C-alpha positions as CSV (number, residue, x, y, z in Angstrom):
1,M,-13.8,-27.3,3.6
2,A,-14.4,-23.7,4.8
3,Q,-17.1,-24.8,7.2
4,K,-14.8,-27.5,8.7
5,L,-12.1,-24.9,9.2
6,E,-14.5,-22.4,10.8
7,A,-15.8,-25.2,13.1
8,C,-12.3,-25.5,14.5
9,G,-12.1,-21.8,15.2
10,A,-10.3,-20.7,12.0
11,V,-11.3,-17.7,9.9
12,H,-11.8,-18.5,6.2
13,E,-11.1,-15.8,3.6
14,D,-11.9,-16.2,0.0
15,C,-8.9,-15.3,-2.2
16,P,-8.4,-15.4,-6.0
17,V,-5.8,-17.8,-7.3
18,D,-3.4,-15.0,-8.2
19,A,-3.3,-13.4,-4.8
20,F,-2.7,-14.4,-1.2
21,V,-4.0,-13.9,2.4
22,V,-1.8,-12.9,5.3
23,D,-2.3,-13.1,9.0
24,R,0.4,-10.8,10.3
25,E,-0.3,-11.6,14.0
26,N,0.3,-15.3,13.5
27,R,2.8,-14.9,10.6
28,I,0.8,-17.1,8.3
29,V,0.7,-16.5,4.5
30,S,-1.4,-18.6,2.2
31,T,-2.6,-18.8,-1.5
32,P,-5.1,-21.1,-3.0
33,A,-2.6,-22.1,-5.8
34,Y,-3.6,-25.4,-7.3
35,M,-7.0,-25.6,-5.5
36,L,-8.4,-22.9,-7.9
37,G,-5.8,-22.4,-10.6
38,P,-7.2,-22.6,-14.2
39,S,-3.6,-22.6,-15.5
40,I,0.0,-22.7,-14.4
41,R,0.3,-19.0,-15.2
42,H,-2.4,-18.0,-12.7
43,V,-1.0,-20.4,-10.0
44,A,2.5,-19.0,-10.4
45,E,1.3,-15.5,-9.9
46,G,-0.3,-16.3,-6.6
47,I,2.7,-18.4,-5.4
48,E,5.2,-15.7,-6.4
49,R,3.2,-13.1,-4.5
50,C,2.9,-15.4,-1.5
51,V,6.6,-16.1,-1.4
52,A,7.4,-12.3,-1.7
53,E,5.2,-11.7,1.3
54,V,6.9,-14.4,3.3
55,L,10.3,-12.9,2.5
56,S,8.9,-9.5,3.5
57,L,7.8,-10.9,6.9
58,V,11.2,-12.4,7.4
59,K,13.0,-9.2,6.6
60,A,10.7,-7.2,8.9
61,R,11.5,-9.8,11.7
62,E,15.2,-9.3,11.2
63,R,14.9,-5.6,11.8
64,V,13.2,-6.1,15.2
65,P,15.7,-6.3,18.1
66,A,15.6,-9.7,19.9
67,A,14.1,-9.7,23.4
68,R,16.6,-10.3,26.2
């Protein structure tokens, strides 16, 4: 799968199931979740961290004045 993504110009980053990867420039946050999770506990940790980062990006965006 990683090779197919890279062939399309994407950058693949390995990530443990209990973590996430963020591309701040494009405002993309991702976690492997069920693709790698040995148990629901591990999957939940990664998802919770991923959601917390998404909320952080939203809050940061709200603090930036809108362009006019």
